C-alpha positions as CSV (number, residue, x, y, z in Angstrom):
1,X,-43.1,-7.8,-12.1
2,X,-41.8,-10.9,-14.0
3,X,-38.8,-12.4,-13.4
4,X,-37.2,-14.9,-16.0
5,X,-33.5,-16.4,-15.1
6,X,-30.9,-17.1,-17.9
7,X,-28.8,-20.3,-17.3
8,X,-25.8,-21.9,-19.0
9,X,-25.7,-25.5,-19.8
10,X,-24.9,-26.6,-16.4
11,X,-28.0,-24.7,-15.0
12,X,-25.9,-22.1,-13.0
13,X,-27.5,-18.8,-13.5
14,X,-25.5,-16.0,-15.3
15,X,-28.1,-13.1,-15.4
16,X,-31.3,-12.2,-14.0
17,X,-34.1,-10.5,-16.6
18,X,-36.6,-8.6,-14.8
19,X,-39.6,-7.2,-16.3
20,X,-41.1,-4.3,-14.5
21,X,-44.8,-3.2,-14.7
22,X,-44.1,-0.8,-17.5
23,X,-42.9,-3.6,-19.7
24,X,-39.3,-2.7,-19.4
25,X,-36.5,-5.0,-19.0
26,X,-33.8,-4.9,-16.6
27,X,-30.6,-7.3,-16.6
28,X,-28.9,-7.9,-13.8
29,X,-26.2,-10.7,-12.2
30,X,-27.6,-13.1,-10.2
31,X,-26.5,-13.9,-6.7
32,X,-24.6,-16.9,-7.7
33,X,-22.6,-15.1,-10.5
34,X,-21.8,-12.2,-8.2
35,X,-20.2,-14.7,-5.6
36,X,-18.3,-16.7,-8.0
37,X,-17.0,-13.6,-9.6
38,X,-15.5,-12.5,-6.3
39,X,-14.4,-15.8,-5.5
40,X,-12.4,-15.8,-8.8
41,X,-11.4,-12.2,-8.7
42,X,-9.9,-12.9,-5.1
43,X,-8.0,-15.8,-6.1
44,X,-6.7,-14.1,-9.2
45,X,-5.8,-10.9,-7.7
46,X,-3.8,-12.8,-4.7
47,X,-1.7,-14.6,-7.5
48,X,-1.2,-11.7,-9.4
49,X,-0.6,-9.2,-6.7
50,X,1.5,-11.1,-4.4
51,X,3.2,-13.3,-6.7
52,X,3.4,-12.2,-10.4
53,X,3.5,-8.4,-9.6
54,X,6.5,-8.6,-7.1
55,X,8.7,-10.9,-9.5
56,X,7.9,-8.1,-12.2
57,X,9.0,-5.1,-10.2
58,X,12.0,-7.0,-8.9
59,X,13.2,-7.2,-12.5
60,X,12.0,-3.7,-13.6
61,X,13.9,-2.1,-10.4
62,X,17.0,-4.4,-11.0
63,X,17.2,-3.4,-14.6
64,X,16.2,0.3,-14.1
65,X,13.7,0.0,-17.0
66,X,12.2,3.3,-16.4
67,X,15.6,5.0,-17.8
68,X,15.8,2.9,-21.0
69,X,12.3,3.0,-22.3
70,X,11.1,5.3,-25.0
71,X,10.6,7.9,-22.6
72,X,13.4,8.0,-19.9
73,X,12.4,9.0,-16.4
74,X,14.7,10.7,-13.9
75,X,13.1,8.4,-10.9
76,X,11.3,5.1,-10.5
77,X,8.6,7.4,-8.7
78,X,7.9,9.5,-11.6
79,X,7.7,6.4,-13.8
80,X,5.2,5.0,-11.6
81,X,2.8,8.1,-11.5
82,X,3.2,8.7,-15.2
83,X,0.2,7.4,-17.2
84,X,0.5,4.4,-19.8
85,X,2.2,3.5,-21.9
86,X,5.3,4.9,-20.9
87,X,4.6,4.8,-17.1
88,X,2.9,2.5,-14.7
89,X,-0.3,4.7,-14.3
90,X,-0.2,5.0,-10.3
91,X,-3.1,7.8,-10.1
92,X,-4.7,7.5,-6.6
93,X,-4.5,6.2,-3.2
94,X,-6.2,2.8,-4.3
95,X,-3.4,2.0,-7.1
96,X,-0.8,3.4,-4.9
97,X,-1.6,1.0,-2.0
98,X,-1.6,-2.1,-4.6
99,X,2.3,-0.8,-5.8
100,X,3.5,-0.7,-2.2
101,X,2.0,-4.1,-1.3
102,X,3.8,-5.7,-4.1
103,X,6.9,-4.0,-3.3
104,X,9.6,-4.9,-0.7
105,X,9.2,-1.2,0.6
106,X,11.1,-1.4,3.8
107,X,14.0,-3.4,2.4
108,X,15.5,-3.9,-1.0
109,X,12.8,-1.4,-2.5
110,X,12.9,1.1,0.2
111,X,14.9,3.7,-2.0
112,X,12.5,3.3,-4.8
113,X,9.3,3.3,-2.7
114,X,10.8,6.6,-1.2
115,X,11.1,7.9,-4.8
116,X,7.3,7.1,-5.5
117,X,6.6,9.2,-2.0
118,X,8.3,12.3,-3.6
119,X,6.3,12.1,-6.8
120,X,3.1,11.8,-4.9
121,X,4.4,14.6,-2.7
122,X,4.8,16.7,-5.7
123,X,1.3,15.7,-6.8
124,X,-0.4,16.6,-3.9
125,X,1.6,20.1,-3.6
126,X,0.5,20.8,-7.2
127,X,-3.2,20.2,-6.4
128,X,-2.8,22.7,-3.2
129,X,-1.3,25.3,-5.5
130,X,-4.2,24.9,-8.2
131,X,-6.6,25.0,-5.1
132,X,-8.2,21.4,-6.0
133,X,-10.2,19.9,-3.1
134,X,-8.8,17.1,-1.2
135,X,-11.8,15.1,-1.3
136,X,-13.9,14.6,-4.6
137,X,-13.8,13.7,-7.8
138,X,-10.3,15.6,-8.5
139,X,-8.7,14.0,-5.8
140,X,-5.9,11.5,-6.5
141,X,-3.6,11.2,-3.3
142,X,-3.6,12.1,0.3
143,X,-0.4,13.5,2.2
144,X,0.9,10.8,4.4
145,X,-0.1,11.4,8.3
146,X,2.9,13.6,9.8
147,X,4.1,10.7,12.3
148,X,3.8,7.7,9.8
149,X,6.2,5.5,8.3
150,X,6.0,7.0,4.8
151,X,6.4,10.6,6.3
152,X,9.5,9.5,8.0
153,X,10.9,8.0,4.9
154,X,9.8,11.0,2.7
155,X,12.0,13.2,5.2
156,X,15.0,10.9,4.9
157,X,14.9,11.0,0.9
158,X,14.9,14.6,1.2
159,X,17.8,14.7,3.4
160,X,21.0,15.5,1.5
161,X,23.0,12.3,2.7
162,X,19.9,10.1,2.1
163,X,22.1,8.0,-0.5
164,X,24.1,6.9,2.5
165,X,21.2,6.5,4.7
166,X,19.4,4.2,2.2
167,X,22.6,2.1,1.6
168,X,22.6,1.5,5.5
169,X,18.9,0.5,5.4
170,X,19.2,-1.8,2.7
171,X,22.1,-3.6,3.9
172,X,20.2,-4.3,7.3
173,X,22.6,-1.8,9.4
174,X,19.7,0.1,10.4
175,X,16.0,0.7,9.6
176,X,14.0,3.3,8.6
177,X,12.6,4.0,11.9
178,X,16.2,4.0,13.5
179,X,17.2,6.4,10.8
180,X,14.4,8.9,11.2
181,X,15.1,8.9,14.8
182,X,18.5,9.8,14.3
183,X,17.5,12.5,12.3
184,X,14.9,13.8,15.2
185,X,12.1,12.8,13.2
186,X,9.2,12.2,15.6
187,X,7.2,8.9,14.7
188,X,4.1,7.6,15.7
189,X,4.5,4.9,18.3
190,X,2.8,2.3,15.8
191,X,3.5,-1.0,17.7
192,X,1.6,0.4,21.0
193,X,-1.9,0.2,19.2
194,X,-1.3,-3.7,19.3
195,X,0.7,-3.7,22.8
196,X,-2.0,-1.9,24.8
197,X,-4.9,-4.1,23.7
198,X,-2.8,-7.4,23.6
199,X,-2.1,-6.4,27.5
200,X,-5.7,-5.9,28.1
201,X,-6.8,-8.9,26.6
202,X,-4.2,-11.3,28.2
203,X,-5.1,-13.5,31.2
204,X,-2.9,-13.5,34.6
205,X,-0.6,-16.2,33.5
206,X,0.0,-14.5,30.3
207,X,0.7,-11.3,31.8
208,X,3.3,-12.8,34.2
209,X,5.1,-14.7,31.5
210,X,5.3,-11.6,29.5
211,X,6.6,-9.8,32.6
212,X,9.3,-12.7,33.6
213,X,10.3,-12.4,29.7
214,X,10.9,-8.7,30.0
215,X,13.1,-9.0,33.2
216,X,15.5,-11.2,31.2
217,X,16.1,-8.4,28.7
218,X,19.1,-6.6,30.1
219,X,17.7,-2.8,29.0
220,X,14.3,-3.7,30.4
221,X,15.4,-1.4,33.8
222,X,15.8,1.6,31.7
223,X,12.1,1.8,31.4
224,X,11.6,1.6,35.0
225,X,12.8,4.8,35.9
């Protein structure tokens, strides 16, 4: 099998041409090209996702642009899941995760993120009604786990007094976790998955320092019953 490398002027290979035993030519990216592509994609993605995209979303949400475009949308969630050119085109869990990463979904954008969750919940229910498989080529979104942050937020959004609740959350008077527990929503103890391994990995001195710190907390005794 013959191999010939094509390079640019600087000698950096772009593609590799491979001629197999049947005389057929195959062209693939070289190792250097693949590595360079990932390097550039990571750098570009970080800049776009964590710097430019959040700024653009801030302005979209502040100006409520989903209401004043050619096609007006009732909520940010419906706008997010609608296809371009009218909507943002969020269509599966991967694009949903990118949107979440770019939003302050626990703070000033918490209400808009909850609207996205409502739209996703509707899409999941439609899929279930139409008996589409949860996994496979037709799958788009998965429902959040029942005791997750998003599930609690979705429950809060469906409550009749959600507007007041979200005002309290955005003003810093409460958190999604605290508000959910006030409503009797059981949430998964997310921090325990970090606390337990941390305790197991700590040395004797670190554990003593931690226990001493706990003893200085005035509410610590309530957990020793």
